Backbone atoms as SQL, in Angstrom:
CREATE TABLE atoms (id INTEGER PRIMARY KEY, chain TEXT, resi INTEGER, resn TEXT, atom TEXT, x REAL, y REAL, z REAL);
INSERT INTO atoms VALUES
  (1, 'A', 1, 'MET', 'N', 0.769, -1.237, -0.027),
  (2, 'A', 1, 'MET', 'CA', 0.008, -0.216, 0.082),
  (3, 'A', 1, 'MET', 'C', 0.932, 1.257, 0.046),
  (4, 'A', 2, 'LYS', 'N', 0.354, 2.155, -0.663),
  (5, 'A', 2, 'LYS', 'CA', 1.321, 3.452, -0.963),
  (6, 'A', 2, 'LYS', 'C', 1.172, 4.284, 0.299),
  (7, 'A', 3, 'GLN', 'N', 2.363, 4.879, 0.902),
  (8, 'A', 3, 'GLN', 'CA', 2.447, 5.403, 2.034),
  (9, 'A', 3, 'GLN', 'C', 2.118, 6.972, 1.704),
  (10, 'A', 4, 'LEU', 'N', 1.408, 7.766, 2.670),
  (11, 'A', 4, 'LEU', 'CA', 1.002, 8.963, 2.430),
  (12, 'A', 4, 'LEU', 'C', 2.228, 9.951, 2.742),
  (13, 'A', 5, 'THR', 'N', 2.331, 10.914, 2.066),
  (14, 'A', 5, 'THR', 'CA', 3.309, 12.031, 2.404),
  (15, 'A', 5, 'THR', 'C', 2.544, 12.702, 3.677),
  (16, 'A', 6, 'GLN', 'N', 3.699, 13.840, 4.363),
  (17, 'A', 6, 'GLN', 'CA', 3.282, 14.144, 5.494),
  (18, 'A', 6, 'GLN', 'C', 2.245, 15.383, 5.085),
  (19, 'A', 7, 'GLU', 'N', 2.335, 16.002, 3.918),
  (20, 'A', 7, 'GLU', 'CA', 1.321, 17.027, 3.477),
  (21, 'A', 7, 'GLU', 'C', 0.359, 16.329, 3.287),
  (22, 'A', 8, 'GLN', 'N', 0.132, 15.074, 2.659),
  (23, 'A', 8, 'GLN', 'CA', -1.281, 14.556, 2.464),
  (24, 'A', 8, 'GLN', 'C', -1.940, 14.166, 3.578),
  (25, 'A', 9, 'LYS', 'N', -1.035, 13.799, 4.754),
  (26, 'A', 9, 'LYS', 'CA', -1.597, 13.387, 6.093),
  (27, 'A', 9, 'LYS', 'C', -2.250, 14.853, 6.390),
  (28, 'A', 10, 'GLU', 'N', -1.669, 15.789, 6.419),
  (29, 'A', 10, 'GLU', 'CA', -1.937, 17.017, 7.070),
  (30, 'A', 10, 'GLU', 'C', -3.448, 17.713, 6.372),
  (31, 'A', 11, 'ARG', 'N', -3.519, 17.457, 4.999),
  (32, 'A', 11, 'ARG', 'CA', -4.375, 17.887, 4.279),
  (33, 'A', 11, 'ARG', 'C', -5.827, 16.795, 4.713),
  (34, 'A', 12, 'ALA', 'N', -5.500, 15.485, 4.868),
  (35, 'A', 12, 'ALA', 'CA', -6.662, 14.728, 5.122),
  (36, 'A', 12, 'ALA', 'C', -7.199, 15.202, 6.745),
  (37, 'A', 13, 'LYS', 'N', -6.335, 15.532, 7.494),
  (38, 'A', 13, 'LYS', 'CA', -6.582, 15.837, 8.849),
  (39, 'A', 13, 'LYS', 'C', -7.439, 17.038, 8.755),
  (40, 'A', 14, 'GLU', 'N', -7.039, 18.332, 7.901),
  (41, 'A', 14, 'GLU', 'CA', -7.616, 19.434, 7.977),
  (42, 'A', 14, 'GLU', 'C', -9.175, 19.158, 7.253),
  (43, 'A', 15, 'ARG', 'N', -9.302, 18.378, 6.320),
  (44, 'A', 15, 'ARG', 'CA', -10.506, 18.102, 5.572),
  (45, 'A', 15, 'ARG', 'C', -11.242, 17.401, 6.506),
  (46, 'A', 16, 'ARG', 'N', -10.710, 16.412, 7.348),
  (47, 'A', 16, 'ARG', 'CA', -11.571, 15.682, 8.476),
  (48, 'A', 16, 'ARG', 'C', -12.166, 16.696, 9.404),
  (49, 'A', 17, 'GLN', 'N', -11.394, 17.471, 10.166),
  (50, 'A', 17, 'GLN', 'CA', -11.746, 18.511, 10.886),
  (51, 'A', 17, 'GLN', 'C', -12.898, 19.340, 10.453),
  (52, 'A', 18, 'LYS', 'N', -12.916, 19.889, 9.197),
  (53, 'A', 18, 'LYS', 'CA', -13.797, 20.673, 8.604),
  (54, 'A', 18, 'LYS', 'C', -15.156, 19.931, 8.508),
  (55, 'A', 19, 'LEU', 'N', -15.019, 18.555, 8.049),
  (56, 'A', 19, 'LEU', 'CA', -16.353, 17.872, 8.107),
  (57, 'A', 19, 'LEU', 'C', -16.945, 17.735, 9.432),
  (58, 'A', 20, 'CYS', 'N', -16.109, 17.384, 10.401),
  (59, 'A', 20, 'CYS', 'CA', -16.691, 17.395, 11.754),
  (60, 'A', 20, 'CYS', 'C', -17.244, 18.697, 12.289),
  (61, 'A', 21, 'ALA', 'N', -16.624, 19.832, 11.885),
  (62, 'A', 21, 'ALA', 'CA', -17.299, 20.997, 12.294),
  (63, 'A', 21, 'ALA', 'C', -18.539, 20.956, 11.456),
  (64, 'A', 22, 'ILE', 'N', -18.769, 20.933, 10.233),
  (65, 'A', 22, 'ILE', 'CA', -19.973, 20.621, 9.565),
  (66, 'A', 22, 'ILE', 'C', -21.066, 19.847, 10.207),
  (67, 'A', 23, 'ALA', 'N', -20.722, 18.442, 10.574),
  (68, 'A', 23, 'ALA', 'CA', -21.392, 17.744, 11.517),
  (69, 'A', 23, 'ALA', 'C', -21.850, 18.295, 12.774),
  (70, 'A', 24, 'ARG', 'N', -21.050, 18.873, 13.514),
  (71, 'A', 24, 'ARG', 'CA', -21.297, 19.553, 14.893),
  (72, 'A', 24, 'ARG', 'C', -22.382, 20.593, 14.387),
  (73, 'A', 25, 'SER', 'N', -22.377, 21.468, 13.392),
  (74, 'A', 25, 'SER', 'CA', -23.333, 22.345, 13.234),
  (75, 'A', 25, 'SER', 'C', -24.734, 21.649, 12.739),
  (76, 'A', 26, 'ILE', 'N', -24.580, 20.529, 11.990),
  (77, 'A', 26, 'ILE', 'CA', -26.044, 19.873, 11.705),
  (78, 'A', 26, 'ILE', 'C', -26.463, 19.229, 13.007),
  (79, 'A', 27, 'SER', 'N', -25.885, 18.839, 13.789),
  (80, 'A', 27, 'SER', 'CA', -26.259, 18.404, 15.299),
  (81, 'A', 27, 'SER', 'C', -27.324, 19.207, 16.014),
  (82, 'A', 28, 'LYS', 'N', -26.582, 20.390, 15.773),
  (83, 'A', 28, 'LYS', 'CA', -27.187, 21.617, 16.678),
  (84, 'A', 28, 'LYS', 'C', -28.681, 21.909, 16.027),
  (85, 'A', 29, 'MET', 'N', -28.892, 21.641, 14.800),
  (86, 'A', 29, 'MET', 'CA', -29.807, 21.907, 14.204),
  (87, 'A', 29, 'MET', 'C', -31.400, 21.382, 14.516),
  (88, 'A', 30, 'THR', 'N', -32.391, 22.045, 14.487),
  (89, 'A', 30, 'THR', 'CA', -33.590, 21.147, 14.946),
  (90, 'A', 30, 'THR', 'C', -34.160, 20.272, 13.519),
  (91, 'A', 31, 'ALA', 'N', -35.056, 19.259, 13.831),
  (92, 'A', 31, 'ALA', 'CA', -35.266, 18.547, 12.578),
  (93, 'A', 31, 'ALA', 'C', -35.869, 19.461, 11.467),
  (94, 'A', 32, 'ASP', 'N', -36.727, 20.363, 11.890),
  (95, 'A', 32, 'ASP', 'CA', -37.324, 21.199, 10.727),
  (96, 'A', 32, 'ASP', 'C', -35.933, 22.047, 10.084),
  (97, 'A', 33, 'GLU', 'N', -35.165, 22.578, 10.868),
  (98, 'A', 33, 'GLU', 'CA', -34.142, 23.214, 10.195),
  (99, 'A', 33, 'GLU', 'C', -33.426, 22.134, 9.124),
  (100, 'A', 34, 'ARG', 'N', -33.091, 21.187, 9.635),
  (101, 'A', 34, 'ARG', 'CA', -32.363, 20.176, 8.655),
  (102, 'A', 34, 'ARG', 'C', -33.316, 19.963, 7.307),
  (103, 'A', 35, 'THR', 'N', -34.590, 19.710, 7.601),
  (104, 'A', 35, 'THR', 'CA', -35.251, 19.332, 6.479),
  (105, 'A', 35, 'THR', 'C', -35.463, 20.381, 5.575),
  (106, 'A', 36, 'ARG', 'N', -35.725, 21.723, 6.071),
  (107, 'A', 36, 'ARG', 'CA', -35.499, 22.838, 5.278),
  (108, 'A', 36, 'ARG', 'C', -34.451, 23.178, 4.219),
  (109, 'A', 37, 'LEU', 'N', -33.126, 22.817, 4.978),
  (110, 'A', 37, 'LEU', 'CA', -31.765, 22.858, 4.489),
  (111, 'A', 37, 'LEU', 'C', -31.773, 21.897, 2.918),
  (112, 'A', 38, 'VAL', 'N', -32.339, 20.742, 3.153),
  (113, 'A', 38, 'VAL', 'CA', -32.265, 20.056, 1.984),
  (114, 'A', 38, 'VAL', 'C', -33.559, 20.121, 1.140),
  (115, 'A', 39, 'ASN', 'N', -33.430, 20.956, 0.281),
  (116, 'A', 39, 'ASN', 'CA', -34.441, 21.405, -0.572),
  (117, 'A', 39, 'ASN', 'C', -34.786, 20.195, -1.813),
  (118, 'A', 40, 'ASP', 'N', -33.867, 19.697, -2.369),
  (119, 'A', 40, 'ASP', 'CA', -33.800, 18.678, -3.380),
  (120, 'A', 40, 'ASP', 'C', -33.025, 17.556, -2.793),
  (121, 'A', 41, 'TRP', 'N', -33.676, 16.914, -2.119),
  (122, 'A', 41, 'TRP', 'CA', -32.898, 15.680, -1.227),
  (123, 'A', 41, 'TRP', 'C', -31.869, 14.770, -2.288),
  (124, 'A', 42, 'PRO', 'N', -30.536, 14.605, -2.139),
  (125, 'A', 42, 'PRO', 'CA', -29.717, 14.015, -2.893),
  (126, 'A', 42, 'PRO', 'C', -30.213, 12.602, -2.859),
  (127, 'A', 43, 'THR', 'N', -29.940, 11.820, -4.017),
  (128, 'A', 43, 'THR', 'CA', -29.797, 10.431, -4.029),
  (129, 'A', 43, 'THR', 'C', -28.659, 9.727, -4.402),
  (130, 'A', 44, 'THR', 'N', -28.441, 8.516, -4.109),
  (131, 'A', 44, 'THR', 'CA', -27.169, 7.774, -4.970),
  (132, 'A', 44, 'THR', 'C', -27.598, 7.338, -6.163),
  (133, 'A', 45, 'ILE', 'N', -26.569, 6.796, -6.984),
  (134, 'A', 45, 'ILE', 'CA', -26.634, 6.512, -8.532),
  (135, 'A', 45, 'ILE', 'C', -27.844, 5.373, -8.436),
  (136, 'A', 46, 'GLU', 'N', -27.850, 4.522, -7.276),
  (137, 'A', 46, 'GLU', 'CA', -28.802, 3.462, -7.398),
  (138, 'A', 46, 'GLU', 'C', -30.214, 3.879, -7.095),
  (139, 'A', 47, 'GLY', 'N', -30.330, 5.197, -6.925),
  (140, 'A', 47, 'GLY', 'CA', -31.728, 5.770, -6.451),
  (141, 'A', 47, 'GLY', 'C', -32.188, 5.902, -4.795),
  (142, 'A', 48, 'HIS', 'N', -31.364, 5.309, -4.207),
  (143, 'A', 48, 'HIS', 'CA', -31.535, 5.603, -2.699),
  (144, 'A', 48, 'HIS', 'C', -31.384, 6.689, -2.212),
  (145, 'A', 49, 'ARG', 'N', -32.324, 7.412, -1.115),
  (146, 'A', 49, 'ARG', 'CA', -32.061, 8.543, -0.818),
  (147, 'A', 49, 'ARG', 'C', -30.972, 8.771, 0.425),
  (148, 'A', 50, 'LEU', 'N', -30.258, 9.557, 0.475),
  (149, 'A', 50, 'LEU', 'CA', -29.039, 9.542, 1.521),
  (150, 'A', 50, 'LEU', 'C', -29.783, 9.882, 2.961),
  (151, 'A', 51, 'SER', 'N', -29.297, 9.650, 3.771),
  (152, 'A', 51, 'SER', 'CA', -29.716, 9.900, 5.228),
  (153, 'A', 51, 'SER', 'C', -29.703, 11.570, 5.450),
  (154, 'A', 52, 'LEU', 'N', -30.695, 11.836, 6.172),
  (155, 'A', 52, 'LEU', 'CA', -30.814, 13.490, 6.385),
  (156, 'A', 52, 'LEU', 'C', -29.615, 13.965, 6.782),
  (157, 'A', 53, 'HIS', 'N', -28.856, 13.474, 7.567),
  (158, 'A', 53, 'HIS', 'CA', -27.443, 14.001, 8.128),
  (159, 'A', 53, 'HIS', 'C', -26.473, 13.985, 6.961),
  (160, 'A', 54, 'ASN', 'N', -26.305, 13.113, 6.208),
  (161, 'A', 54, 'ASN', 'CA', -25.479, 13.214, 4.902),
  (162, 'A', 54, 'ASN', 'C', -26.235, 14.118, 3.955),
  (163, 'A', 55, 'ALA', 'N', -27.181, 14.223, 3.808),
  (164, 'A', 55, 'ALA', 'CA', -27.842, 15.288, 2.841),
  (165, 'A', 55, 'ALA', 'C', -27.588, 16.738, 3.476),
  (166, 'A', 56, 'CYS', 'N', -27.726, 16.941, 4.533),
  (167, 'A', 56, 'CYS', 'CA', -27.143, 18.209, 5.195),
  (168, 'A', 56, 'CYS', 'C', -25.821, 18.345, 4.846),
  (169, 'A', 57, 'MET', 'N', -24.959, 17.292, 5.166),
  (170, 'A', 57, 'MET', 'CA', -23.601, 17.456, 4.763),
  (171, 'A', 57, 'MET', 'C', -23.239, 17.970, 3.431),
  (172, 'A', 58, 'ILE', 'N', -23.961, 17.408, 2.545),
  (173, 'A', 58, 'ILE', 'CA', -23.598, 17.791, 1.267),
  (174, 'A', 58, 'ILE', 'C', -24.323, 19.058, 0.810),
  (175, 'A', 59, 'ALA', 'N', -25.573, 19.455, 1.362),
  (176, 'A', 59, 'ALA', 'CA', -25.976, 21.031, 1.111),
  (177, 'A', 59, 'ALA', 'C', -24.936, 21.817, 1.601),
  (178, 'A', 60, 'LEU', 'N', -24.470, 21.622, 2.718),
  (179, 'A', 60, 'LEU', 'CA', -23.330, 22.593, 3.402),
  (180, 'A', 60, 'LEU', 'C', -22.164, 22.458, 2.508),
  (181, 'A', 61, 'GLN', 'N', -21.734, 21.691, 1.715),
  (182, 'A', 61, 'GLN', 'CA', -20.453, 21.686, 0.962),
  (183, 'A', 61, 'GLN', 'C', -20.772, 22.237, -0.675),
  (184, 'A', 62, 'GLY', 'N', -22.212, 22.661, -0.708),
  (185, 'A', 62, 'GLY', 'CA', -22.420, 23.070, -2.022),
  (186, 'A', 62, 'GLY', 'C', -23.563, 22.493, -2.855),
  (187, 'A', 63, 'GLY', 'N', -23.948, 21.254, -2.424),
  (188, 'A', 63, 'GLY', 'CA', -25.015, 20.688, -2.866),
  (189, 'A', 63, 'GLY', 'C', -24.761, 19.657, -4.060),
  (190, 'A', 64, 'ALA', 'N', -25.838, 18.734, -4.270),
  (191, 'A', 64, 'ALA', 'CA', -25.707, 17.889, -5.529),
  (192, 'A', 64, 'ALA', 'C', -27.042, 17.161, -5.646),
  (193, 'A', 65, 'SER', 'N', -27.105, 16.492, -6.503),
  (194, 'A', 65, 'SER', 'CA', -28.415, 15.882, -6.803),
  (195, 'A', 65, 'SER', 'C', -28.296, 14.478, -6.885),
  (196, 'A', 66, 'VAL', 'N', -27.266, 13.734, -7.716),
  (197, 'A', 66, 'VAL', 'CA', -27.124, 12.378, -7.893),
  (198, 'A', 66, 'VAL', 'C', -25.684, 12.021, -7.626),
  (199, 'A', 67, 'VAL', 'N', -25.476, 11.229, -6.481),
  (200, 'A', 67, 'VAL', 'CA', -24.173, 11.078, -6.029),
  (201, 'A', 67, 'VAL', 'C', -23.408, 9.560, -6.003),
  (202, 'A', 68, 'ALA', 'N', -22.356, 9.488, -6.172),
  (203, 'A', 68, 'ALA', 'CA', -21.935, 8.015, -6.143),
  (204, 'A', 68, 'ALA', 'C', -20.366, 8.127, -5.949),
  (205, 'A', 69, 'GLY', 'N', -19.588, 7.177, -5.292),
  (206, 'A', 69, 'GLY', 'CA', -18.216, 7.148, -5.357),
  (207, 'A', 69, 'GLY', 'C', -17.522, 6.825, -6.569),
  (208, 'A', 70, 'PHE', 'N', -16.198, 7.083, -6.660),
  (209, 'A', 70, 'PHE', 'CA', -15.522, 6.867, -7.918),
  (210, 'A', 70, 'PHE', 'C', -15.731, 5.572, -8.585),
  (211, 'A', 71, 'ARG', 'N', -15.509, 4.624, -7.848),
  (212, 'A', 71, 'ARG', 'CA', -15.976, 3.121, -8.313),
  (213, 'A', 71, 'ARG', 'C', -17.218, 3.108, -8.912),
  (214, 'A', 72, 'GLN', 'N', -18.056, 3.736, -8.209),
  (215, 'A', 72, 'GLN', 'CA', -19.634, 3.434, -8.635),
  (216, 'A', 72, 'GLN', 'C', -19.736, 4.185, -10.071),
  (217, 'A', 73, 'TRP', 'N', -19.094, 5.462, -10.003),
  (218, 'A', 73, 'TRP', 'CA', -19.472, 6.019, -11.274),
  (219, 'A', 73, 'TRP', 'C', -18.816, 5.344, -12.314),
  (220, 'A', 74, 'LYS', 'N', -17.652, 4.470, -12.302),
  (221, 'A', 74, 'LYS', 'CA', -16.829, 3.757, -13.314),
  (222, 'A', 74, 'LYS', 'C', -17.697, 2.764, -13.783),
  (223, 'A', 75, 'LYS', 'N', -18.433, 1.967, -12.920),
  (224, 'A', 75, 'LYS', 'CA', -19.193, 0.891, -12.895),
  (225, 'A', 75, 'LYS', 'C', -20.261, 1.303, -13.779),
  (226, 'A', 76, 'ALA', 'N', -20.749, 2.543, -13.586),
  (227, 'A', 76, 'ALA', 'CA', -22.010, 3.108, -14.276),
  (228, 'A', 76, 'ALA', 'C', -21.713, 3.546, -15.518),
  (229, 'A', 77, 'GLY', 'N', -20.547, 3.632, -15.976),
  (230, 'A', 77, 'GLY', 'CA', -19.985, 3.889, -17.456),
  (231, 'A', 77, 'GLY', 'C', -19.638, 5.527, -17.434),
  (232, 'A', 78, 'ARG', 'N', -19.216, 6.090, -16.259),
  (233, 'A', 78, 'ARG', 'CA', -18.928, 7.528, -16.047),
  (234, 'A', 78, 'ARG', 'C', -17.640, 7.623, -15.434),
  (235, 'A', 79, 'SER', 'N', -17.009, 8.779, -15.616),
  (236, 'A', 79, 'SER', 'CA', -15.786, 8.918, -15.101),
  (237, 'A', 79, 'SER', 'C', -15.752, 10.302, -14.530),
  (238, 'A', 80, 'VAL', 'N', -15.070, 10.414, -13.258),
  (239, 'A', 80, 'VAL', 'CA', -15.029, 11.781, -12.737),
  (240, 'A', 80, 'VAL', 'C', -14.010, 12.725, -13.372),
  (241, 'A', 81, 'LYS', 'N', -14.554, 13.678, -13.599),
  (242, 'A', 81, 'LYS', 'CA', -13.545, 14.756, -14.363),
  (243, 'A', 81, 'LYS', 'C', -12.340, 15.033, -13.494),
  (244, 'A', 82, 'LYS', 'N', -11.165, 15.354, -14.441),
  (245, 'A', 82, 'LYS', 'CA', -9.945, 15.323, -13.997),
  (246, 'A', 82, 'LYS', 'C', -10.057, 16.875, -13.034),
  (247, 'A', 83, 'GLY', 'N', -9.541, 16.711, -11.875),
  (248, 'A', 83, 'GLY', 'CA', -9.411, 17.996, -10.953),
  (249, 'A', 83, 'GLY', 'C', -10.644, 18.262, -10.098),
  (250, 'A', 84, 'GLU', 'N', -11.641, 17.380, -10.165),
  (251, 'A', 84, 'GLU', 'CA', -12.863, 17.538, -9.480),
  (252, 'A', 84, 'GLU', 'C', -12.574, 17.145, -7.951),
  (253, 'A', 85, 'HIS', 'N', -12.983, 17.796, -7.104),
  (254, 'A', 85, 'HIS', 'CA', -12.944, 17.540, -5.732),
  (255, 'A', 85, 'HIS', 'C', -14.292, 16.715, -5.264),
  (256, 'A', 86, 'GLY', 'N', -14.317, 15.779, -4.276),
  (257, 'A', 86, 'GLY', 'CA', -15.497, 15.239, -3.902),
  (258, 'A', 86, 'GLY', 'C', -16.193, 15.770, -2.850),
  (259, 'A', 87, 'LEU', 'N', -17.327, 15.388, -2.202),
  (260, 'A', 87, 'LEU', 'CA', -18.118, 15.831, -1.196),
  (261, 'A', 87, 'LEU', 'C', -17.794, 14.777, -0.163),
  (262, 'A', 88, 'GLY', 'N', -17.646, 15.225, 1.203),
  (263, 'A', 88, 'GLY', 'CA', -17.444, 14.255, 2.350),
  (264, 'A', 88, 'GLY', 'C', -18.877, 13.567, 2.986),
  (265, 'A', 89, 'ILE', 'N', -18.855, 12.634, 3.373),
  (266, 'A', 89, 'ILE', 'CA', -20.135, 12.015, 3.831),
  (267, 'A', 89, 'ILE', 'C', -19.384, 11.294, 4.906),
  (268, 'A', 90, 'TRP', 'N', -20.529, 10.766, 5.930),
  (269, 'A', 90, 'TRP', 'CA', -20.435, 9.916, 6.961),
  (270, 'A', 90, 'TRP', 'C', -20.802, 8.633, 6.319),
  (271, 'A', 91, 'VAL', 'N', -19.831, 7.436, 6.443),
  (272, 'A', 91, 'VAL', 'CA', -20.155, 5.992, 5.923),
  (273, 'A', 91, 'VAL', 'C', -19.945, 5.271, 7.366),
  (274, 'A', 92, 'PRO', 'N', -20.866, 4.266, 7.488),
  (275, 'A', 92, 'PRO', 'CA', -20.502, 3.274, 8.771),
  (276, 'A', 92, 'PRO', 'C', -19.648, 2.484, 8.342),
  (277, 'A', 93, 'LEU', 'N', -18.609, 1.986, 9.285),
  (278, 'A', 93, 'LEU', 'CA', -17.700, 1.189, 9.044),
  (279, 'A', 93, 'LEU', 'C', -18.085, -0.405, 9.138),
  (280, 'A', 94, 'GLY', 'N', -18.928, -0.532, 9.721),
  (281, 'A', 94, 'GLY', 'CA', -19.461, -1.827, 9.636),
  (282, 'A', 94, 'GLY', 'C', -20.579, -2.115, 10.860),
  (283, 'A', 95, 'VAL', 'N', -20.866, -3.387, 10.935),
  (284, 'A', 95, 'VAL', 'CA', -21.749, -3.845, 12.104),
  (285, 'A', 95, 'VAL', 'C', -21.142, -4.617, 12.905),
  (286, 'A', 96, 'SER', 'N', -21.234, -4.656, 14.207),
  (287, 'A', 96, 'SER', 'CA', -20.667, -5.457, 15.210),
  (288, 'A', 96, 'SER', 'C', -21.664, -6.342, 15.370),
  (289, 'A', 97, 'LYS', 'N', -21.423, -7.721, 15.332),
  (290, 'A', 97, 'LYS', 'CA', -22.354, -8.651, 15.598),
  (291, 'A', 97, 'LYS', 'C', -22.070, -9.347, 16.920),
  (292, 'A', 98, 'LYS', 'N', -22.924, -9.809, 17.882),
  (293, 'A', 98, 'LYS', 'CA', -22.753, -10.593, 19.007),
  (294, 'A', 98, 'LYS', 'C', -22.345, -12.210, 18.534),
  (295, 'A', 99, 'SER', 'N', -21.599, -12.573, 19.259),
  (296, 'A', 99, 'SER', 'CA', -21.155, -14.024, 18.924),
  (297, 'A', 99, 'SER', 'C', -22.165, -14.918, 19.569),
  (298, 'A', 100, 'ASP', 'N', -22.162, -16.129, 19.396),
  (299, 'A', 100, 'ASP', 'CA', -23.180, -16.970, 19.614),
  (300, 'A', 100, 'ASP', 'C', -23.292, -17.070, 21.303),
  (301, 'A', 101, 'ASP', 'N', -22.021, -17.262, 21.872),
  (302, 'A', 101, 'ASP', 'CA', -22.052, -17.460, 23.363),
  (303, 'A', 101, 'ASP', 'C', -22.149, -16.211, 24.303),
  (304, 'A', 102, 'GLU', 'N', -22.331, -14.992, 23.603),
  (305, 'A', 102, 'GLU', 'CA', -22.639, -13.731, 24.386),
  (306, 'A', 102, 'GLU', 'C', -24.173, -13.707, 24.529),
  (307, 'A', 103, 'GLN', 'N', -24.656, -12.735, 25.525),
  (308, 'A', 103, 'GLN', 'CA', -25.923, -12.725, 25.937),
  (309, 'A', 103, 'GLN', 'C', -26.438, -11.723, 24.996),
  (310, 'A', 104, 'PRO', 'N', -27.637, -12.105, 24.321),
  (311, 'A', 104, 'PRO', 'CA', -28.052, -10.769, 23.244),
  (312, 'A', 104, 'PRO', 'C', -28.732, -9.666, 23.908),
  (313, 'A', 105, 'ASP', 'N', -28.026, -8.691, 23.225),
  (314, 'A', 105, 'ASP', 'CA', -28.429, -7.301, 23.618),
  (315, 'A', 105, 'ASP', 'C', -29.341, -6.599, 22.570),
  (316, 'A', 106, 'THR', 'N', -30.758, -6.912, 22.781),
  (317, 'A', 106, 'THR', 'CA', -31.628, -6.460, 21.547),
  (318, 'A', 106, 'THR', 'C', -31.323, -5.131, 21.191),
  (319, 'A', 107, 'ALA', 'N', -31.305, -3.977, 22.212),
  (320, 'A', 107, 'ALA', 'CA', -31.087, -2.599, 21.819),
  (321, 'A', 107, 'ALA', 'C', -29.902, -2.217, 21.038),
  (322, 'A', 108, 'ASN', 'N', -28.775, -3.149, 21.207),
  (323, 'A', 108, 'ASN', 'CA', -27.548, -2.884, 20.468),
  (324, 'A', 108, 'ASN', 'C', -27.017, -4.114, 19.668),
  (325, 'A', 109, 'ASN', 'N', -27.649, -4.888, 19.222),
  (326, 'A', 109, 'ASN', 'CA', -27.245, -6.167, 18.670),
  (327, 'A', 109, 'ASN', 'C', -26.626, -5.994, 17.128),
  (328, 'A', 110, 'ASP', 'N', -27.020, -5.186, 16.550),
  (329, 'A', 110, 'ASP', 'CA', -26.370, -4.757, 15.161),
  (330, 'A', 110, 'ASP', 'C', -26.172, -3.365, 14.900),
  (331, 'A', 111, 'SER', 'N', -25.593, -2.757, 15.769),
  (332, 'A', 111, 'SER', 'CA', -25.063, -1.151, 15.787),
  (333, 'A', 111, 'SER', 'C', -23.928, -1.180, 15.042),
  (334, 'A', 112, 'PRO', 'N', -23.804, 0.045, 14.347),
  (335, 'A', 112, 'PRO', 'CA', -22.405, 0.456, 13.497),
  (336, 'A', 112, 'PRO', 'C', -21.363, 0.386, 14.661),
  (337, 'A', 113, 'THR', 'N', -20.352, 0.115, 14.160),
  (338, 'A', 113, 'THR', 'CA', -18.923, 0.283, 15.128),
  (339, 'A', 113, 'THR', 'C', -18.326, 1.648, 14.824),
  (340, 'A', 114, 'GLY', 'N', -18.871, 2.605, 14.180),
  (341, 'A', 114, 'GLY', 'CA', -18.205, 3.753, 13.831),
  (342, 'A', 114, 'GLY', 'C', -18.503, 4.127, 12.482),
  (343, 'A', 115, 'PHE', 'N', -17.941, 5.504, 12.245),
  (344, 'A', 115, 'PHE', 'CA', -18.121, 5.893, 10.970),
  (345, 'A', 115, 'PHE', 'C', -16.810, 6.547, 10.652),
  (346, 'A', 116, 'THR', 'N', -16.597, 6.534, 9.386),
  (347, 'A', 116, 'THR', 'CA', -15.398, 7.358, 8.537),
  (348, 'A', 116, 'THR', 'C', -15.891, 8.143, 7.592),
  (349, 'A', 117, 'VAL', 'N', -15.143, 9.112, 7.040),
  (350, 'A', 117, 'VAL', 'CA', -15.321, 10.005, 5.948),
  (351, 'A', 117, 'VAL', 'C', -15.417, 9.114, 4.499),
  (352, 'A', 118, 'GLY', 'N', -16.422, 9.321, 3.813),
  (353, 'A', 118, 'GLY', 'CA', -16.280, 8.976, 2.453),
  (354, 'A', 118, 'GLY', 'C', -16.464, 10.029, 1.575),
  (355, 'A', 119, 'THR', 'N', -16.035, 9.797, 0.254),
  (356, 'A', 119, 'THR', 'CA', -16.042, 10.783, -0.778),
  (357, 'A', 119, 'THR', 'C', -17.011, 10.260, -2.047),
  (358, 'A', 120, 'VAL', 'N', -17.886, 11.181, -2.183),
  (359, 'A', 120, 'VAL', 'CA', -18.896, 11.168, -3.439),
  (360, 'A', 120, 'VAL', 'C', -18.672, 12.240, -4.164),
  (361, 'A', 121, 'PHE', 'N', -19.043, 12.046, -5.400),
  (362, 'A', 121, 'PHE', 'CA', -19.000, 13.052, -6.423),
  (363, 'A', 121, 'PHE', 'C', -20.600, 13.110, -7.200),
  (364, 'A', 122, 'ASP', 'N', -20.934, 14.458, -7.503),
  (365, 'A', 122, 'ASP', 'CA', -22.051, 14.632, -8.088),
  (366, 'A', 122, 'ASP', 'C', -22.168, 14.195, -9.512),
  (367, 'A', 123, 'ILE', 'N', -23.150, 14.014, -10.309),
  (368, 'A', 123, 'ILE', 'CA', -23.193, 13.433, -11.495),
  (369, 'A', 123, 'ILE', 'C', -22.678, 14.711, -12.523),
  (370, 'A', 124, 'SER', 'N', -22.811, 15.881, -11.968),
  (371, 'A', 124, 'SER', 'CA', -22.357, 17.165, -12.653),
  (372, 'A', 124, 'SER', 'C', -20.690, 17.247, -12.912),
  (373, 'A', 125, 'GLN', 'N', -20.011, 16.317, -11.786),
  (374, 'A', 125, 'GLN', 'CA', -18.770, 16.130, -11.622),
  (375, 'A', 125, 'GLN', 'C', -18.234, 15.254, -12.700),
  (376, 'A', 126, 'THR', 'N', -19.074, 14.592, -13.528),
  (377, 'A', 126, 'THR', 'CA', -18.742, 13.251, -14.215),
  (378, 'A', 126, 'THR', 'C', -18.819, 13.460, -15.745),
  (379, 'A', 127, 'GLU', 'N', -18.256, 12.618, -16.465),
  (380, 'A', 127, 'GLU', 'CA', -18.825, 12.645, -17.760),
  (381, 'A', 127, 'GLU', 'C', -18.673, 11.320, -18.551),
  (382, 'A', 128, 'THR', 'N', -19.158, 11.124, -19.470),
  (383, 'A', 128, 'THR', 'CA', -19.431, 9.596, -20.179),
  (384, 'A', 128, 'THR', 'C', -18.125, 9.178, -20.240),
  (385, 'A', 129, 'ALA', 'N', -17.781, 7.832, -19.933),
  (386, 'A', 129, 'ALA', 'CA', -16.635, 7.305, -20.239),
  (387, 'A', 129, 'ALA', 'C', -16.245, 6.867, -21.753),
  (388, 'A', 130, 'VAL', 'N', -15.007, 7.344, -21.998),
  (389, 'A', 130, 'VAL', 'CA', -14.672, 7.354, -23.481),
  (390, 'A', 130, 'VAL', 'C', -13.985, 5.784, -23.602),
  (391, 'A', 131, 'ALA', 'N', -14.672, 4.781, -24.401),
  (392, 'A', 131, 'ALA', 'CA', -13.819, 3.586, -24.695),
  (393, 'A', 131, 'ALA', 'C', -12.705, 3.975, -25.781),
  (394, 'A', 132, 'ILE', 'N', -11.649, 3.094, -25.400),
  (395, 'A', 132, 'ILE', 'CA', -10.415, 3.288, -26.253),
  (396, 'A', 132, 'ILE', 'C', -10.176, 1.870, -27.019);
């Protein structure tokens, strides 16, 4: 795996701090304020609506209509234009499952173990892939 340079690490840290600040401002909003913020609720390329929190994250970063990750756009026959910068959203890391010998905790049986920053691109940041 490629090692990141110190500059890349610093830029990633700054980006994460900016996204955390956006997330904190969203968490301070009322449900009505969040809903008003998202006029046209963005969807994924598969047609799923984003969570309200991620929709707010995208709205506060400039907005989008249809989003997907880099590989998802490739799979759909589109490519991200050179020089485009993605939008940060929160992506669950996974689900922690209780092992068979542990006591079941119905309130927390399939809870996400945490979140990480994921990058998505709007359809306006893509173009039809050119076959060579």
